[in-house]
C-alpha positions as semicolon CSV with decimal commas, in nm:
position;residue;x (nm);y (nm);z (nm)
1;M;-3,414;-1,048;0,187
2;A;-3,487;-1,143;0,548
3;E;-3,517;-1,515;0,469
4;A;-3,157;-1,550;0,340
5;R;-2,968;-1,731;0,605
6;T;-2,672;-1,899;0,435
7;V;-2,378;-1,738;0,256
8;A;-2,070;-1,865;0,066
9;F;-1,762;-1,669;-0,036
10;H;-1,510;-1,704;-0,315
11;T;-1,192;-1,493;-0,328
12;L;-0,974;-1,421;-0,623
13;G;-0,635;-1,253;-0,597
14;C;-0,410;-1,130;-0,317
15;K;-0,367;-1,172;0,057
16;L;-0,542;-0,839;0,105
17;N;-0,855;-0,978;-0,062
18;F;-0,841;-1,285;0,162
19;S;-0,819;-1,068;0,476
20;E;-1,118;-0,863;0,355
21;T;-1,329;-1,166;0,261
22;S;-1,266;-1,309;0,608
23;T;-1,386;-0,982;0,768
24;L;-1,699;-0,968;0,545
25;S;-1,772;-1,328;0,644
26;R;-1,752;-1,249;1,013
27;M;-1,983;-0,945;0,965
28;L;-2,248;-1,160;0,805
29;E;-2,211;-1,439;1,064
30;K;-2,264;-1,175;1,336
31;E;-2,591;-1,086;1,161
32;G;-2,712;-1,445;1,184
33;F;-2,597;-1,581;0,849
34;E;-2,459;-1,931;0,840
35;K;-2,135;-1,964;0,638
36;K;-2,122;-2,241;0,377
37;E;-1,840;-2,380;0,163
38;F;-1,850;-2,236;-0,186
39;D;-1,925;-2,576;-0,342
40;D;-2,232;-2,616;-0,114
41;Q;-2,576;-2,465;-0,178
42;A;-2,625;-2,120;-0,024
43;D;-2,880;-1,838;-0,034
44;V;-2,616;-1,579;-0,115
45;Y;-2,282;-1,611;-0,296
46;V;-2,024;-1,335;-0,264
47;I;-1,732;-1,321;-0,508
48;N;-1,443;-1,092;-0,409
49;T;-1,264;-1,017;-0,737
50;C;-0,916;-0,914;-0,845
51;S;-0,804;-0,691;-1,132
52;V;-0,446;-0,818;-1,153
53;T;-0,524;-1,147;-1,327
54;D;-0,566;-1,092;-1,700
55;N;-0,873;-1,313;-1,719
56;A;-1,076;-1,152;-1,438
57;D;-1,382;-1,119;-1,660
58;K;-1,368;-1,480;-1,784
59;E;-1,309;-1,610;-1,429
60;C;-1,599;-1,412;-1,296
61;R;-1,838;-1,537;-1,567
62;Q;-1,734;-1,902;-1,512
63;I;-1,795;-1,883;-1,135
64;V;-2,136;-1,717;-1,184
65;R;-2,236;-1,987;-1,437
66;R;-2,134;-2,255;-1,184
67;I;-2,359;-2,094;-0,923
68;Q;-2,647;-2,066;-1,171
69;R;-2,629;-2,439;-1,246
70;K;-2,603;-2,537;-0,883
71;A;-2,836;-2,287;-0,715
72;P;-3,043;-2,084;-0,967
73;E;-3,253;-1,922;-0,693
74;S;-2,952;-1,784;-0,503
75;L;-2,839;-1,423;-0,499
76;V;-2,498;-1,340;-0,647
77;V;-2,294;-1,042;-0,521
78;I;-1,971;-0,931;-0,692
79;T;-1,728;-0,700;-0,512
80;G;-1,354;-0,627;-0,507
81;C;-1,115;-0,454;-0,750
82;Y;-1,274;-0,574;-1,069
83;A;-1,617;-0,469;-0,947
84;Q;-1,485;-0,114;-0,900
85;L;-1,315;-0,100;-1,241
86;K;-1,588;-0,261;-1,459
87;P;-1,920;-0,242;-1,271
88;K;-2,141;-0,218;-1,580
89;Q;-1,964;-0,507;-1,754
90;I;-2,015;-0,727;-1,445
91;A;-2,379;-0,624;-1,401
92;E;-2,446;-0,757;-1,747
93;I;-2,332;-1,106;-1,656
94;P;-2,648;-1,325;-1,641
95;G;-2,721;-1,422;-1,281
96;V;-2,546;-1,129;-1,108
97;N;-2,775;-0,944;-0,866
98;L;-2,549;-0,687;-0,704
99;V;-2,217;-0,516;-0,785
100;L;-2,045;-0,341;-0,491
101;G;-1,761;-0,097;-0,555
102;A;-1,478;-0,010;-0,314
103;A;-1,682;0,234;-0,105
104;E;-1,974;-0,006;-0,055
105;K;-1,791;-0,336;0,002
106;F;-1,811;-0,316;0,382
107;N;-2,180;-0,222;0,369
108;L;-2,248;-0,572;0,238
109;V;-2,494;-0,668;0,514
110;R;-2,729;-0,377;0,445
111;H;-2,722;-0,432;0,069
112;I;-2,798;-0,806;0,103
113;R;-3,096;-0,727;0,328
114;E;-3,239;-0,502;0,055
115;L;-3,191;-0,747;-0,233
116;S;-3,461;-0,945;-0,414
117;K;-3,397;-1,216;-0,673
118;G;-3,633;-1,077;-0,936
119;D;-3,464;-0,734;-0,951
120;S;-3,224;-0,645;-1,234
121;A;-2,861;-0,622;-1,128
122;K;-2,800;-0,330;-0,899
123;I;-2,472;-0,136;-0,907
124;C;-2,351;0,044;-0,593
125;S;-2,032;0,218;-0,684
126;C;-1,876;0,566;-0,686
127;D;-1,580;0,752;-0,823
128;I;-1,267;0,613;-0,667
129;E;-1,160;0,967;-0,560
130;E;-1,451;0,953;-0,312
131;V;-1,312;0,647;-0,136
132;T;-1,127;0,785;0,165
133;G;-1,211;0,564;0,463
134;F;-1,005;0,276;0,593
135;N;-1,162;-0,056;0,690
136;S;-0,938;-0,281;0,894
137;S;-0,952;-0,647;0,806
138;F;-0,788;-0,974;0,899
139;S;-0,825;-1,340;0,811
140;I;-0,874;-1,577;1,097
141;N;-0,961;-1,943;1,050
142;D;-0,783;-2,269;1,117
143;R;-0,460;-2,133;0,972
144;T;-0,171;-2,048;1,197
145;R;-0,087;-1,745;0,990
146;T;-0,321;-1,448;0,976
147;F;-0,316;-1,172;0,716
148;L;-0,375;-0,836;0,879
149;K;-0,452;-0,536;0,656
150;V;-0,293;-0,218;0,789
151;Q;-0,285;-0,008;0,467
152;D;-0,499;0,028;0,153
153;G;-0,480;0,212;-0,177
154;C;-0,180;0,356;-0,360
155;D;-0,053;0,706;-0,455
156;Y;0,198;0,566;-0,705
157;N;0,119;0,583;-1,073
158;C;0,297;0,287;-1,232
159;S;0,220;0,281;-1,603
160;F;0,097;-0,082;-1,606
161;C;-0,126;-0,080;-1,293
162;T;-0,495;-0,032;-1,228
163;I;-0,479;-0,075;-0,849
164;P;-0,504;0,301;-0,772
165;Q;-0,818;0,313;-0,991
166;A;-0,960;0,008;-0,810
167;R;-0,863;0,090;-0,449
168;G;-0,813;0,464;-0,435
169;K;-0,553;0,678;-0,260
170;S;-0,314;0,546;0,001
171;R;-0,463;0,538;0,349
172;S;-0,382;0,348;0,664
173;D;-0,512;0,224;0,996
174;S;-0,405;0,395;1,317
175;I;-0,117;0,233;1,509
176;E;-0,350;0,212;1,807
177;N;-0,609;0,011;1,612
178;V;-0,349;-0,217;1,458
179;I;-0,229;-0,304;1,806
180;K;-0,585;-0,365;1,921
181;N;-0,635;-0,611;1,631
182;V;-0,303;-0,781;1,709
183;E;-0,406;-0,829;2,075
184;H;-0,744;-0,972;1,960
185;L;-0,569;-1,219;1,727
186;A;-0,324;-1,318;2,002
187;S;-0,618;-1,395;2,232
188;H;-0,746;-1,636;1,964
189;G;-0,424;-1,837;1,967
190;V;-0,274;-1,690;1,645
191;K;0,105;-1,730;1,640
192;E;0,199;-1,546;1,318
193;I;0,072;-1,228;1,158
194;V;0,155;-1,122;0,799
195;L;0,117;-0,745;0,765
196;T;-0,052;-0,664;0,433
197;G;-0,144;-0,359;0,226
198;V;-0,144;-0,236;-0,131
199;N;0,168;-0,024;-0,072
200;L;0,262;-0,136;0,280
201;G;0,577;0,074;0,317
202;D;0,367;0,384;0,263
203;F;0,186;0,320;0,597
204;R;0,093;0,661;0,747
205;P;-0,167;0,675;1,019
206;P;-0,459;0,922;0,985
207;A;-0,346;1,273;1,081
208;H;-0,567;1,295;1,391
209;Q;-0,415;0,964;1,516
210;R;-0,052;1,051;1,470
211;G;0,151;1,073;1,788
212;V;-0,118;0,895;1,997
213;L;0,132;0,650;2,137
214;R;0,394;0,906;2,219
215;K;0,157;1,170;2,352
216;T;0,303;1,440;2,125
217;P;0,074;1,683;1,942
218;S;0,077;1,567;1,576
219;N;0,377;1,356;1,508
220;E;0,432;1,361;1,131
221;G;0,707;1,102;1,183
222;D;0,464;0,812;1,240
223;N;0,524;0,573;0,953
224;F;0,581;0,203;0,879
225;F;0,897;0,198;1,092
226;S;0,696;0,345;1,388
227;L;0,441;0,066;1,343
228;I;0,685;-0,222;1,347
229;K;0,865;-0,083;1,655
230;E;0,533;-0,075;1,841
231;L;0,443;-0,428;1,723
232;E;0,776;-0,561;1,853
233;K;0,661;-0,459;2,205
234;T;0,329;-0,649;2,190
235;D;0,274;-0,974;2,376
236;G;0,123;-1,299;2,248
237;I;0,222;-1,298;1,882
238;K;0,546;-1,492;1,824
239;R;0,605;-1,394;1,460
240;F;0,542;-1,104;1,225
241;R;0,608;-1,101;0,852
242;I;0,616;-0,805;0,614
243;S;0,422;-0,919;0,306
244;S;0,559;-0,700;0,029
245;I;0,743;-0,368;0,042
246;E;0,865;-0,135;-0,233
247;P;1,248;-0,112;-0,252
248;N;1,243;0,268;-0,227
249;L;1,039;0,243;0,100
250;L;1,247;-0,042;0,249
251;N;1,505;0,181;0,410
252;N;1,814;0,086;0,607
253;E;1,651;0,141;0,949
254;I;1,375;-0,112;0,866
255;I;1,632;-0,369;0,746
256;E;1,851;-0,316;1,056
257;F;1,546;-0,338;1,281
258;V;1,436;-0,674;1,133
259;A;1,796;-0,803;1,161
260;N;1,788;-0,737;1,536
261;S;1,422;-0,829;1,600
262;D;1,294;-1,121;1,806
263;K;0,954;-1,116;1,636
264;F;0,998;-0,997;1,274
265;M;1,102;-1,289;1,056
266;P;1,408;-1,280;0,829
267;H;1,195;-1,271;0,512
268;F;1,133;-0,986;0,267
269;H;0,926;-0,976;-0,051
270;I;1,050;-0,686;-0,264
271;P;0,893;-0,606;-0,604
272;L;1,153;-0,541;-0,873
273;Q;0,939;-0,571;-1,194
274;S;1,238;-0,530;-1,429
275;G;1,620;-0,543;-1,406
276;S;1,656;-0,290;-1,691
277;N;1,664;0,077;-1,586
278;R;1,516;0,174;-1,926
279;I;1,210;-0,047;-1,865
280;L;1,183;0,067;-1,500
281;G;1,159;0,422;-1,637
282;L;0,883;0,322;-1,883
283;M;0,702;0,146;-1,594
284;R;0,728;0,468;-1,385
285;R;0,887;0,281;-1,100
286;R;1,044;0,498;-0,829
287;Y;1,392;0,343;-0,813
288;K;1,673;0,207;-1,032
289;R;1,823;-0,141;-1,026
290;E;2,129;-0,005;-0,837
291;L;1,911;0,083;-0,535
292;Y;1,751;-0,261;-0,550
293;A;2,093;-0,433;-0,547
294;E;2,196;-0,211;-0,257
295;R;1,892;-0,318;-0,051
296;V;1,953;-0,690;-0,120
297;G;2,324;-0,646;-0,037
298;L;2,251;-0,487;0,305
299;I;1,988;-0,753;0,390
300;K;2,231;-1,037;0,311
301;T;2,520;-0,868;0,498
302;L;2,311;-0,840;0,817
303;M;2,110;-1,161;0,767
304;P;2,283;-1,413;0,540
305;H;2,000;-1,659;0,620
306;C;1,722;-1,415;0,508
307;C;1,476;-1,527;0,244
308;I;1,413;-1,269;-0,031
309;G;1,123;-1,298;-0,276
310;V;1,095;-1,086;-0,590
311;D;0,809;-0,978;-0,819
312;V;0,897;-0,950;-1,188
313;I;0,692;-0,859;-1,498
314;V;0,799;-1,003;-1,833
315;G;0,691;-0,885;-2,180
316;F;0,627;-0,522;-2,080
317;P;0,577;-0,303;-2,394
318;G;0,910;-0,206;-2,539
319;E;1,102;-0,483;-2,356
320;S;1,363;-0,594;-2,609
321;D;1,565;-0,918;-2,598
322;E;1,849;-0,710;-2,459
323;D;1,626;-0,561;-2,181
324;F;1,509;-0,907;-2,085
325;K;1,867;-1,039;-2,081
326;E;1,956;-0,752;-1,848
327;T;1,672;-0,858;-1,614
328;F;1,768;-1,223;-1,628
329;D;2,141;-1,155;-1,566
330;F;2,063;-0,910;-1,286
331;L;1,836;-1,157;-1,105
332;H;2,087;-1,436;-1,163
333;S;2,359;-1,225;-0,995
334;L;2,146;-1,128;-0,691
335;D;2,143;-1,336;-0,371
336;I;1,762;-1,380;-0,376
337;S;1,553;-1,689;-0,292
338;Y;1,250;-1,705;-0,527
339;L;1,058;-1,512;-0,793
340;H;0,693;-1,439;-0,857
341;V;0,682;-1,400;-1,234
342;F;0,394;-1,218;-1,403
343;T;0,336;-1,210;-1,777
344;Y;0,243;-0,853;-1,873
345;S;-0,120;-0,823;-1,978
346;E;-0,286;-0,509;-2,111
347;R;-0,510;-0,308;-1,880
348;D;-0,763;-0,051;-1,988
349;N;-0,691;0,313;-1,891
350;T;-0,318;0,256;-1,829
351;H;-0,030;0,457;-1,979
352;A;0,146;0,136;-2,081
353;L;-0,105;0,089;-2,363
354;A;0,062;0,371;-2,556
355;I;0,410;0,222;-2,532
356;K;0,541;0,044;-2,839
357;P;0,644;-0,205;-2,966
358;V;0,407;-0,464;-2,811
359;V;0,587;-0,786;-2,718
360;P;0,430;-1,091;-2,893
361;M;0,246;-1,321;-2,652
362;N;0,461;-1,626;-2,735
363;V;0,774;-1,423;-2,647
364;R;0,614;-1,314;-2,315
365;H;0,544;-1,682;-2,230
366;E;0,899;-1,789;-2,316
367;R;1,043;-1,521;-2,094
368;N;0,808;-1,622;-1,812
369;K;0,919;-1,984;-1,839
370;S;1,286;-1,880;-1,841
371;L;1,243;-1,682;-1,514
372;R;1,036;-1,956;-1,351
373;N;1,321;-2,200;-1,414
374;L;1,562;-1,946;-1,258
375;S;1,329;-1,917;-0,957
376;Y;1,329;-2,294;-0,908
377;M;1,709;-2,301;-0,913
378;K;1,729;-2,005;-0,672
379;M;1,494;-2,174;-0,420
380;Q;1,683;-2,503;-0,446
381;Y;2,009;-2,323;-0,378
382;F;1,868;-2,121;-0,090
383;T;1,724;-2,436;0,074
384;Q;2,045;-2,632;0,028
385;Q;2,239;-2,361;0,208
386;H;2,038;-2,440;0,520
387;H;2,061;-2,821;0,515
388;G;2,155;-2,954;0,852
389;Q;2,075;-2,626;1,030
390;N;1,831;-2,604;1,318
391;R;1,551;-2,361;1,247
392;K;1,216;-2,290;1,415
393;V;0,914;-2,418;1,220
394;L;0,553;-2,313;1,279
395;F;0,331;-2,606;1,174
396;E;-0,014;-2,546;1,024
397;G;-0,334;-2,728;1,114
398;H;-0,464;-2,884;0,794
399;E;-0,379;-3,244;0,715
400;N;-0,318;-3,354;0,357
401;K;-0,283;-3,729;0,290
402;G;-0,140;-3,781;0,637
403;M;0,110;-3,501;0,601
404;M;0,139;-3,152;0,754
405;E;0,325;-2,841;0,648
406;G;0,501;-2,552;0,817
407;Y;0,744;-2,275;0,747
408;T;1,081;-2,198;0,908
409;D;1,145;-1,845;1,028
410;N;1,313;-1,777;0,694
411;Y;1,028;-1,923;0,489
412;I;1,158;-2,265;0,398
413;K;0,859;-2,501;0,356
414;I;0,878;-2,817;0,566
415;T;0,654;-3,121;0,503
416;T;0,638;-3,407;0,756
417;P;0,397;-3,681;0,870
418;Y;0,101;-3,530;1,057
419;R;0,126;-3,500;1,433
420;Q;-0,168;-3,339;1,619
421;E;0,054;-3,210;1,901
422;W;0,257;-2,997;1,654
423;V;-0,045;-2,808;1,514
424;N;0,005;-2,432;1,566
425;E;0,327;-2,500;1,756
426;I;0,675;-2,371;1,686
427;V;0,910;-2,668;1,672
428;E;1,291;-2,672;1,663
429;W;1,364;-2,847;1,336
430;K;1,675;-2,977;1,156
431;V;1,635;-2,882;0,792
């Protein structure tokens, strides 16, 4: 495959996927490949898939068909979570040349070199139990914010989730290497880093790396709190954000630390999934709603201006009208800022498939709509509370119809006429 010199990427799913795609792209560019936009013609197309969206298969097929119409001679590589979960299904899609599972994703360069168009689709995958290594990744492009992966995989066994099957056991980068990446990003002018992972609060450096920074033998205490304390000391990066953290892992010391930090922004994203303790039990979540309310209460006591985002699943099997009302009322009562609402969709090989009764799809959609309306009202209220206040805004580089966007420290989106001198600058702003 020595003649292939251009590559285009398409990413489905989460911030973690975007950070990994960015890293794969840099690896290929280092090998002499020229990166193209996905809508352009390229020799190789790489699709980094997600298993969370309920139409992953349909989405994948549509994208491959688009490539076939546009560039029938090109090679198509599918990787990511869906590629790990359903490799055979993907290999059967007409036009797919290579399917790379979790263990082989970062060997992309070697696999592309060995590919030929005439071959039948090749699957390079393995049992997820064999995936033990950690590959650090970050996105770096014209955006002011960079997503930095510091943790991967998950040891939790929520009854609705396939992520442990797609990404394997929880594993993390070393604190030393995270700091090295942060310094590299700072040297490229990045102002804000969003720390990402599958289960970020479960950050635990590899055993042989623990205690490196404190020169103690094997410090079992190294955890997510250790990491953020070290990051606070680094130079160059003005802002850090914690992308998403489980309520049972967001302990008081982390909240108090952020409240007193110069660099960690007053913004948390905390998955709830349901406001009904009965449903939380069926979901195999590791907390009850009382703990969640406690965490939100402490955050708002220490940082009344803090933005809090919440993940919720509606229509989970067994969720009655009463359970949903509990969730709605609970969220309504909490001092949160916005919701990410997911309509439950069935996943193969999950325990939730055995739970009855199944909630009709039209009811799931009604509940989704109801919570999205609540989210809109919560965000309006949160924003109004800050009208007239001065807050620091980091403006992004892309221009859209003469306008530019940026976010305040507490994640309020600001749109204003484009000014070149504000790009990637933190500006004092009256909301």
